DORO-900733 format. One record per atom (N, C-alpha, C, O): residue in one letter; z, y, x. Coordinates in steps of 0.02 Angstrom, whole numbers, plus 50000, padded with zeros to 5 digits. Layout:
N
AZYX...
//
This chain:
291
X523714933250787X523944930150725X524044922650734X523614919050759X524624920250714X524764913050717X524434909750657X524534911750600X524044904550670X523724900850616X524134894750598X524484891850640X524094892950534X524444886950510X523934881350502X523434882150467X524064875650535X523594870050535X523914863850506X524444861650528X523594861050456X523824854750425X523424849050455X522804849150453X523774844050482X523434838150509X523584832150465X524164830350455X523064829150437X523154823050397X523014816950441X522644817450490X523304811350422X523244805450464X523624806350529X523414803950582X524194809650525X524574811650584X524884805950623X525114806950679X524904799850593X525194794150629X524674789450658X524844784350688X524034791250650X523504787150679X523384788950752X523734793050780X522864785850781X522724786950853X522594794350869X522894797150915X522144797350830X521964804250844X522534809050823X522664813950857X522854807450767X523414811550744X523984811750795X524264817050809X524154805950823X524674805650874X524464809450937X524874812850968X523834808850955X523574812451014X523584819951002X523704823751049X523444822050940X523464829150923X524174831950928X524274837650948X524654827850909X525354830050916X525494832250988X525804837351001X525254828051034X525364829451106X524944835451128X525194839851164X524314835751107X523864841051128X524084847951103X523954853051135X524424847951045X524614854351014X525314856751035X525544861951011X525644853051079X526334854751098X526404861951124X526894865351110X525904864251162X525944870951192X525534876151154X525464881851178X525274874351096X524874879051058X525294884651028X525874883551010X524994890451024X525344896150993X525324895750917X525674899350882X524914891250891X524854890450819X525374885550792X525714882050829X525424885450725X525924881250692X525584875150662X525194875750615X525744869250689X525444863050665X525934859150621X526514858450639X525694856850565X526094852650520X525734845850515X525164845550492X526084840550535X525774833850536X526014829850475X526614829350462X525544827050439X525724822950381X525354816250385X524834815550417X525644811350352X525294805050340X525414803350267X525674807550229X525224797450246X525234795850175X525924796650143X525984798250084X526454795450183X527134796050155X527304803250135X527664804450087X527024808150173X527154815150159X526634818250112X526804822450070X526014816050118X525474818750077X524934813450067X524604811450114X524854811350005X524324806549987X523684810549973X523624813749921X523224810450020X522624814650013X522144812149960X521654815549944X522274806149932X521864803849876X522104806849809X521764806249758X522684810149811X522964813449752X522754820749753X523044824849789X522244822449714X521954829149717X522454834649702X522484839649737X522854833649650X523354838749631X523844840049687X524024845749701X524064834549719X524554835249774X524244838949832X524574843049864X523614837649847X523264840949902X523184848449887X523324852649929X522944850049827X522844857049808X523494860949813X523514866649837X524024857849790X524684861149790X524934862149862X525164867549880X524884856849903X525144857149971X524784862450013X525094866050051X524124862750005X523724867450044X523854874750021X523914879250063X523894875749956X524024882449929X524714884949948X524804890549971X525214880549938X525904882549952X526034883450026X526434887650047X525694879350067X525794879650139X525424885450172X525584887250229X524944888350137X524564893950164X524184892050227X524174895850276X523884886150227X523554883650287X522874887050299X522484888050253X522754888650362X522114891650382X521604886250400X521004887150393X521864880550424X521434875150448X521724868450426X522334867450428X521294863850405X521494856850397X521104852850449X520494853450453X521454848650487X521114843850531X521214836950499X521764834350498X520674834150474X520734827650439X520594821850486X520024820250503X521144818650507X521094812750550X521184806350510X521154800850538X521294806950445X521424801050403X520754797750385X520264801150372X520744791050385X520124787450366X520284780150355X520774777450380X519834776950318X519834769550314X519384767250370X518774768350367X519664764050422X519274762650482X519144755250497X518834753550547X519394750750453X519274743650464X518564741950442X518434740850383X518104741850490X517384741450476X517204734950439X516824735150390X517474729350461X517324722950428X517634722450359X517314720250311X518274724350354X518634723750291X518334728250237X518364726750177X518044733950258X517754738650210X517214735350167X517104737350110X516884730250194X516344726850157X516604723650093X516234723150044X517234721550093X517514718350033X518034722949999X518364720849952X518104729050025X518604733649999X518284740549990X518564745750010X517684740549960X517284746649956X517624752249918X517574758049936X517984750349864X518304755449822X518814759549862X518834765649856X519214755949902X519724759549942X519404763549998X519634769050014X518884760750029X518534764350082X518224770850055X518254776050088X517924770449996X517624776249964X518164781449946X518054787449954X518724779049922X519274783449903X519524787549963X519614793549958X519644784050019X519914787450078X519394791350118X519534796850141X518794788550124X518284791550167X517854796750132X517514800650165X517864796750066X517434801450029X517834805749979X517834811849984X518164802549931X518514806349879X519074810549908X519154816449890X519464807649954X520014811449985X519744817350025X520054822750027X519164816450056X518844821850095X518624827450048X518704833350063X518354825449990X518164830449939X518774834449917X518734840449906X519354831049909X519974834549890X520164839749942X520344845349925X520144837750006X520324842350060X519844848250063X520054853950074X519204846850054X518694852050057X518804857250002X518754863250014X518944854749942X519054859349885X519684863549896X519704869449880X520204860249922X520834863749932X520774869349985X521024874849975X520434867850040X520374872950093X519894878450073X519954884150097X519424876850029X518964882150005X519354887349965X519194893249967X519854885049927X520254889649886X520624894749929X520774900249906X520794892849991X521164897450035X520704900850085X520934904750127X520054899450079X519554902250125X519694900250198X519554903950245X519984894250206X520104891550273X519534887150296X518994887050266X519664883450350X519144879150380X519394871950384X519964870650401X518954867250367X519084860150373X518764857450436X518154858250446X519164854350479X518884850550537X518954843250519X519504840650514X518384839950511X518384833050486X518094828350539X517584829850570X518414822750548X518184817850598X517754812550565X517974809050519X517134812050588X516674806950561X516484802050617X516834801550668X515934798550609X515794792750652X515064791750668X514624794050631X514934788350723X514254786350742X513954781450691X513344780550689X514374778250651X514134773150603X513694776150548X513364772450512X513684782750542X513234785750492X512494784550511X512054785150469X512374782950574X511674781950597X511424774850583X510824773950572X511864769950584X511654763150568X511184760250620X511374759250678X510564759050600X510084755350642X509914758550707X510144764050724X509484755050746X509314757150813X508794762750814X508374763150770X508844766950866X508314771950877X508074771350949X507904776350981X508064765050975X507914764151046X508534765951086X509094764351066X508424769251143X509004770851185X509044778351200X509164780451257X508934782351147X508994789551153X509664791751123X509814789851066X510074795651160X510704797951131X510614801551065X510144805351056X511064800251019X511014802850950X511184810250947X511704812450972X510734814050916X510854821250905X511094822450834X511004818350790X511414828250825X511714829850760X511204830350704X511364828950646X510594832450721X510084833650668X509644827550655X509164827950617X509824821850685X509434815750674X509554812950604X510084813950574X509054809350579X509124806250513X509674800950514X509744797150562X510074800850460X510614795950454X510394790150409X509994791050363X510654784150425X510464778250386X510984772750395X510844767650427X511594773750367X512124768850379X511954762050348X511654761650295X512164756750383X511994749950361X512574746350327X512464741250293X513184748850334X513754745450304X514174750150262X514044756150261X514664747450228X515094751350183X515474756850222X515514762450198X515734755150280X516114760050318X515664766150333X515864771850319X515084765050361X514624770450377X514414774350316X514364780550317X514274770750261X514064774050199X514614778550171X514484784150150X515234776050171X515774780050142X515944786050187X516134791350162X515874785150253X515984790950297X515434796150287X515564802150290X514814793850275X514274798550260X514404802150193X514274808150187X514664798450144X514844801650080X515364807150091X515354812250056X515814806150138X516304811250154X515974817550182X516154823150164X515494816550227X515114822250255X514744825950198X514734832050196X514444822050154X514064825050098X514524828750050X514324833950022X515134826150040X515614829549996X515804836350024X515894841149987X515874836750090X516034843150122X515464848150111X515584853850094X514844845850122X514264850250113X514224852650040X514084858550028X514354848149993X514314849849922X514854854849902X514744858849856X515424854649935X515984859049917X515854866349936X516114870949905X515444867349987X515314874150010X515874877050052X515874883050065X516354872950072X516904875550113X516664876550185X516164873750206X517044880550222X516894881350294X517134875050330X517714873050321X516704871950370X516894865550400X516544864250466X515964866150476X516904860950510X516624857950570X516714850450563X517284847950556X516164846750564X516194839450562X516074836950633X515564838450663X516554833150659X516484830450726X516404822850723X516874819250705X515814820350739X515704813150741X515904810450810X515744813350861X516264804950809X516474801850871X516354794350869X516104791850819X516534790750922X516394783550926X516874780150975X517124783251021X516984773750963X517354769451010X518024772651031X518184772951090X518404774850982X519034778550995X519584773751019X519674768350992X519944775951070X520514772051095X521064776951118X520934782851127X521664774351126X522234778551146X522814774151165X522764768051167X523384777351178X524004773651191X524324771351126X524824767751128X524054773351068X524384772251003X524004767250961X523394766550967X524364763750917X524044759450868X523664753650898X523784751650956X523204750850859X522794745250882X522114747950904X521814752050869X521884745850962X521224747850985X520974742951038X521344738651062X520344743751057X520014739051103X520364738851171X520434733551200X520574744551196X520884744851262X521534740751263X521644736751308X521954741851213X522594738251211X522484730751201X522824726551230X521994729051158X521834722051146X521594718651210X521814713151226X521134721951246X520854719051307X521384718551363X521374713651401X521824723451368X522364722851418X522784716751405X522984713151451X522914715451341X523314709651322X522934703151335X523194698551366X522314702751310X521924696551317X521764694751389X521814688951409X521574699851429X521384698351498X521984696551542X521904693951597X522584698051517X523184696051554X523444689251532X523884686351564X523184686651476X523454680351448X522934674851442X523114668951436X522284676551443X521754671451434X521384670151500X521274674851539X521204663851512X520814662451573X520084664751568X519764666251618X519834664951506X519124666751497X519024670551432X519364669251382X518554675251432X518384679251373X517634680251369X517294680651420X517384680651308X516684682651297X516684689451262X517044690451213X516284694051288X516234700751258X515504702651253X515104701451299X515314705751197X514604707251185X514344712451234X514674717351250X513724711351257X513404715951304X512794719351274X512474723451306X512624717551210X512014720351180X512164726051130X511754727651088X512764728851136X512914735051099X513164740151150X513654738951185X512824745851153X513004750951202X513234757351167X512994759051113X513694760751198X513954767051172X514374770451225X514294769151285X514814774751204X515284777951250X515984777951221X516084780351165X516464775351258X517164775651235X517384782951228X517134787351263X517854784051183X518144790751174X518904790351179X519224786951139X519184793651229X519904794051236X520164799151185X519984805051188X520574796851140X520804801251085X521144807551111X521114812851079X521464807151169X521804813051197X521294818451217X521434824351211X520704816251240X520174821051257X519904824451195X519804830551194X519784820551143X519534823351080X520054828051049X519874833451025X520684826051051X521224830251024X521254836851063X521334842251033X521184836451128X521194842451170X520614847151153X520704853251152X520034844251139X519444848251121X519564851851054X519384857651047X519864848351006X520004851350940X520494857150947X520384862450918X521024856150986X521514861550996X521194867451032X521334873251016X520774866051082X520414871451118X519984875551071X519974881751075X519634872151026X519194875650978X519604880050932X519424885750918X520174877450908X520614881350863X520944887150902X520944892750878X521214885550961X521544890651001X521084896451018X521294902251020X520454894851030X519964899951050X519704904050992X519294908551001X519954902450931X519734906050870X518964905650863X518634910550847X518714899550877X517984898650876X517734895550810X517184892750809X518114896050757X517934892450695X517404896150655X516874893350640X517534902350637X517074906150594X516404907150630X516384909350688X515874905550595X515204906450624X514954900350663X514374900150682X515384895450674X515194889450711X515234883150668X515294877650694X515194884150602X515214878350557X514614873750571X514094876050594X514704867350556X514144862650564X514384855950590X514984854550593X513904851850610X514054845050634X514014844950710X513554847850740X514494841650741X514524841050814X514654833750833X514924829850793X514464831950894X514604825250920X515084825850979X515014830251021X515564821250981X516024821051038X516204813851056X516444810051014X516084812051118X516354805951148X516424807651222X516234813151243X516684803151261X516684804551333X515974804051360X515514801751325X515874806151423X515204805951454X515054798851479X515504794851491X514404797551486X514194791151513X514014786151458X513994787851399X513874779951479X513684774751432X513884767951461X513854766851521X514074763451416X514234756651438X514174751951378X514124754151321X514164745451392X514204740451338X514934738651329X515364740351369X515074735051274X515764732651264X515984728151321X516574728151340X515514724451350X515644720051407X515864724251468X516364722751500X515474729551483X515654733951539X516344737051528X516754737451574X516454739151466X517094742251447X517674737351460X518174739151491X517584731151438X518104726051447X518224724551521X518804723851543X517684724051560X517754722751632X518154728351666X518574726951709X518014734551647X518354740251678X519094740451658X519524742051698X519234738751595X519934738551571X520324733451611X520884734751634X520024727451619X520364722051655X520494724051728X521034722951755X519984727151759X520054729251829X520604734451837X521014733951883X520604739451793X521114744751797X521814742151781X522314744751804X521834736851739X522474733951721X522724728851771X523274726251765X522314727551823X522504722651874X522454715451850X522754710951879X522074714351796X522004707551768X521374704351795X520874703851759X521404702151858X520794699651891X520674692251884X520154689751905X521144688651853X521064681351849X520684679151786X520494673351781X520564683751740X520194682051679X519444682451692X519184687451717X519094677051674X518364676751683X518034679651621X518004676351569X517784685851626X517474689151568X516724688151572X516394689951621X516444685151519X515734683551517X515374687651464X515644688751409X514754690051479X514374693651428X514084688851377X513904683251393X514044691051314X513744686851262X513364691251212X513424697351214X512984688051168X512604691651117X513034692851055X513514689151042X512864698051018X513254699750957X513264694050907X513764693150872X512714690250903X512694684850852X513164679150867X513244674550826X513494679250925X514004674250940X514664676050906X515124671950903X514714682050882X515294684250843X515054686650775X514994692750764X514924682150729X514664684050663X515104689250629X515714688650628X514784694350601X515144699750567X514774701550503X514164701150501X515144703650451X514804705750390X514424712350398X514044714350354X514534715750454X514224722350465X513764722150525X513934719450577X513164725150518X512724725950575X512944732350612X512874737850585X513194731450672X513434737250710X512864740550747X512374737350766X512924747150759X512404750750795X512304747750865X512784746750902X511674746250884X511534743250949X511584748351005X511784746751061X511404754650989X511444759951040X511694766251005X511324769450968X512324767851017X512614773650981X512924778651029X513464781251017X512564779951083X512784785251128X512664791951093X512124793051066X513154796251094X513104802751060X512914808251109X513184808651164X512444812451089X512244818151129X512744823851117X512814826251061X513094825851170X513634830751164X513424837851183X513844842251189X512774838951194X512534845451217X512784851151173X513024856251199X512734850351108X512894855751061X513624857851066X513774863851071X514084853151065X514804854851065X515004857851132X515434862251135X514694855451187X514854858051254X514624865351260X514984869651285X514014866651238X513734873351245X514064878351197X514194884051216X514204876151136X514484880751086X515204882751104X515394888551094X515594878051129X516304879451140X516514879451213X517114880051229X516034878851258X516194878951330X516624873251353X517044874051397X516534867451323X516954861651339X516684857851399X516084857151408X517144855351440X516964850551492X517234843851470X517834843151457X516794838951467X516994832351441X517044827351499X516564826751538X517614823951507X517694819251563X517254813051556X517064811051501X517094810151613X516724803751616X517184798151590X517784798351601X516894793351558X517294788451521X517794784551565X518344783051542X517604782951628X518064779051669X518664783151692X519214780451700X518564789651701X519124793951720X519664794151665X520264793551679X519434794751604X519904795051548X520224788251535X520814787851518X519824783051542X520094776251533X520654774851582X521164771951564X520564777151644X521074775951695X521734779451676X522274776551685X521684785551649X522294789051626X522654785051573X523264784151576X522274782651523X522584779051468X522894772451491X523454770851472X522524768751532X522784762251557X523424763351597X523914759651590X523414768451641X524014769951681X524614771651636X525174769451650X524494775451584X525034777151536X525304770951502X525914770151494X524844766451482X525054760351447X525454755751494X525954752851473X525234755151556X525594750851605X526274753851621X526764750151631X526304760451625X526934763851640X527444762851585X528044762551599X527204762251524X527664761751466X527804754551445X528124753351394X527574749851485X527684742751466X528424741051470X528614735351456
//
């Protein structure tokens, strides 16, 4: 049976990566962004999902500007929570499944240096994390069938992200400071997109509802990440120096250690997750090739 899949946020990093990942899928994918479907409009969402006969919604849409969210809480709540509630209610009416992308920011403060598990207590410290948690809670309250995938440090060939910024800065600046006291794992959006398509293709949705974590394997600081980007980009003349987070004042306290434990998603769906430098090299090579 061919399944119909609605992807929201289709023009973002993950949405664009999903377009590529789904090219050879036997299922039917429909990609939308705000111009085609405003997911904050409940009536429009209910109508689109019912009329489209969708079996799955993959929600890649979100308010992701972490700093700006602090002064734009209403919009962050609308996109990260209310819109998610709309999607959850709509897919419940068709007895389909919602695959929703969430974030490591739901954890907030430090837990030492132990990778974060899905069943750990959440305690977001900023508006972005709080509104993303509200989205997770809206899904639970709806009673719809859902897989919530939390990810972190997302980058790709598309849009604005740390990799593209660092390739630009390290090729144009003689010196840079990058924080070394925040550790996590970069996530190549193409890898995450591939995992989502694999899960859908394998018909592994029913009975596997719940929260999962996905990022690439390994761990690094933003400083390590920047050094590797510069090296792979051939930008060796930029002097990159490690610095503390407080040298870059921010309205949000970012997680100091947000490595995600991927054991559950790997075991449940038989996924092999690439090491972060392998995936970074693919992305950097693609970006350099397309310059």
